[in-house]
N, C-alpha and C positions, 0 to 999 in steps of 0.2 A: 878201694874203692872209689872213683873219681872224685871230683874236686864240686860237679856240680852233681851228685848226687849224695856226698856228704851235706851239703847246704842242706837239698832238701830235708834229708832226713835231723837235721838240728830247727827247723825249721813246722818240719811237721811233730814233733816231739817238745816243741815250744805252745805252740797252740794249745787252748783248752780243746778243740773241736777241730780238730784236722781231717773228719771225716769224709771231704768236700773234694780231698786231694786225690792224688794217684795214679788220673789220666790225666792226658793230654788235656781236656774240655771238660769241665765241671758241669756236673750233670744238675740240672735245677729242678726237677720230678715237677713240685711244685707250679712252677711257672709256667712248664713246658719248655723251659729252654736249656741249652746247651750254651758252655759264653769260655771264649779262650785268646786267650793274648799271650804276645809273644812278640819282642824284640831283635831287631839288626841293626848292629854297631860296627859303625868306620874302624878296621883293623882289625876288626872278629871276624865278622861275618862278609865284607864288601868292603871293595877297594875303586875308589871313584876312578883310578888310572884305569880299571879295566870293566866297569861298569858307569852310564852314564845317569841320571838321576830319572830319566823318564823310564829305564826297564830296569830301577831299582825301585820303583813307584809299583809296575811291575809284578814284581818278584816281594818286594814288604807284604804285597797285597795275601798274592797265594800260599806263599808261606802257610799262613794264617787261614785261609779259608779250608788249606787242606787238613788243619786237623778237626774242623768241623765234618766233615765228611767223612774221617777214620771214625768218627764217633756215629754215624747214621745222621747225624741230623741235617737239615735244610738250611746251607749259611745264608743270612737274608740283610742284617744290617753291620756297621763295622763304625768303628773311633780310629781316628790317622792324629797321632803326636807325633811332632819332629823336633827335635833339637840339634845343636852344634851352629855351624858356622852359615846358616840362612841364607840365601838375597833369592832377588825375585825370579830368578831364574831356573833356580833350584827349584821353587815350589811353584810356578808355572810348569817345568817335566815333569817331577816328580808326580800332581795331581793328574797330568795329563795321563801317565801312565795307569797310573790306579784307577782314573773311572774308566780305560779303556776294559779295566779287568773287572769292574765293577758291573760294564753292561752286558759280556761277556758269559757270568757267571748269577748276574742277577739280582746284585747287592745293594744297597744303597746306604753311603757313608753318611752320618747323622752327625758327625759332632769329634773331637779332639783337639787337640792343643799346641800351641807354639813357642817353644823359648829358643833363647840361645845358647851356647856351650861351646866347650874346644872340636868335639868328634858329633859327625851326623850322627844322630839316630833315630830309625825310627820303627813306633811302639805302636801294634795296631790289636783294638780288642773286637773280635767277631762273635756276634750274635745267632744261634740256629737256632730253628725251627721244631722242636720233636713229634707235632704230630702227626698220630697213625703211623708211626715210625717205632722200633727196637731200637735203644741205644744201647751200643758195645760196652765192654771193658775188658782192660788185659787181665782183670783176674777171670774172666770165665771161659779159658781155654781148660779144655778136658781130656785125660788120653784117650786115644781114638777119634776126636777129631780132626777132620781132613784143614789142611794149609793149601789156601790157595794165594796166588800174586799178581797183580795188575801193575802190568809195566817193566818196561827197560831198565833194567839193573847195571850199573859201572859206565853209561852215558854223563852224566853230571859228570865225575870225577876226569869223564878224559877230558870235557870241554873247559872244565878248569884247566887243565896241565895244560890244553892247547892254546888258552889266552894267556898263561904263565911261561910260555915256550919252554914247556919240561914234558912233551908230548907231540909226535907228528903221525898223521893219520892222510886217507886216500879225500883225495878235496871232495871225494860223494857225500865222505862220513862226516867231514869237516865241520861244516857249517850243520850239522845233525847235533852234535855235541855239544859246540855250543849252543846251542839252543837248550837245550834238553838244559843244562846248565842255570843261564838267564834267563828261562822262560820254560820252567819246568811244566809238564802237562800234568794236568789232575784229572779224577775218575769222578765225578758226580752221579754218570750214570749206574756205575756199579754201584755206589755207595747205597743208592736209591735202592736199586734194584734187592741188595741184600737185607737193609733196614724196610722197606717195607713186606720182604716175606720171610723170614726169619720166624719161627716161633718159638722156639730155645733160646739160650742166652747162649753167645756168642766174643769173640774179643776178634776185635779190627784197630790196627793200628797203620800211620804214614809212616815211610820210611826216610825221613827227612832225615833222623842221623845216620841213617846205615840201614841196611836187612838185618843184620847181627846186631844190632842195636835195637830193633824191637824184636826178634825174637829171642833179647836175652830181658827185656820188660816186661813181655810178657811172659817167659817162662819163670821171673821171679815173683810174678803176680799170685801168676796163676797157683804155680808149687810145680811145674809139670814141665819134661823139655819138647826137642822136635827133633825129627828125625827129615833130614832133604836131601834133595838130589839136586847137585849143583848143574849137571844141563839140564833142566827141566826150567830152570831158572830164566826168563825171557833178555836176550841181552845181546847189542852189537859191541860192547867191547868183552872178549873174552878174560882177560884177566882179574885173579882169582878175587887179591884183595880192593880190589878199585868195585866189584860187584858186590862183596861182604859186606866192606867196610866204607867206603866211595863219599855215601851220604849224599842230602840233596837229590835225590830219583823223585822223594815223591810219591812213592807210586803206595799199592795198599796192601800190608799185610792181615791175610783176612782166616781164622780158625772156627769151621764151621763142624757141628754134629752132623752125621751123617744122613740122616734123613732130610735134613735139611737143605744139607748139599744135593741131594739127590733130588732134589726140587729144585732149587733154585738154579747148580750150574748151565743146565740147557738153555737159561733164560739169558747166558752169561756169553754164549757162541760169537766171536767174531772181535772182544770188546779187549783184546791186550792182555787175557791172564790166563794161569795157567795152575795145573797143580802139580806143588812141587813137594810136596809131602804129609805130613803128619808129624800129631800130638804124639809124645810120648809120657811114661812115667818121668825120666830125670834127663838131664846132658841134652844140651844142644850138639846133635851129629851132622857131618856134612857127606854125605856119602859113606857115612859106618864114622867116623872119623873126629874124635872132640878137639877140636880147635882149645889149643893151650896159650892166644895171645889176643888182648882184646886190641884193636885198632880202630877202634868206635870211634867217631869227632868231640877235639872236647872242646867244651864253649869258653875255657875259661883259659 
């Protein structure tokens, strides 16, 4: 078990009521809200030698908005807290990038905090509206469900390698891979269609920590497995490990009951989404083969 999972288990066992824990977002049904908090830490999630404060402002918001979209809710408000060796130029550039994302995805910054420290940390909390939406949970996958995947995978890992001088590619793909890493594409329209049209319980996660990580977390929460065809995954980087474990692609891994799938899939035509497999009784299989090593991203 990885360190993050052990820490989460300790937290769950320590709290008197941990019923809201387990998904990327807390679903406050009585308030009509989902809430998600996440942090980007210098030296762990980013390096200011390869990413500017302006781009960091964009990415800090995107990675948190993605969690709300994976729940099926509509992201609307957020708070931003910054700590570290801050200066006026950093604040200006960071918030310029953040404001561009707010305008693109229709959000408003409603507060936050500023404090000093050694390393830059950006902590974001996003609030999503659940009105007229069926909210997802990792626990909802069942054998026979159809598995869909939105977005191209392996691209962010390639962009990271290019920025760090350990990957070469054609000029045509170079710009695409770098942008995939520093300003990932989100899928609000796909999230919207799923949440407004699903009648049965469904599972949906983003692939921020890697496609395999998403499958593993849904499998563990639902007590099921996956059977996936690698060739059905949308990708411009064919490296197996980058596609399965690279992370930060921010696609949507979606598990739908068959009747919901038959109704919804035609509505998703032309939206960078593909059917990659199905939910099974147990084990995660890629082209019929069980993976023996988990190379998923480690936050610690």
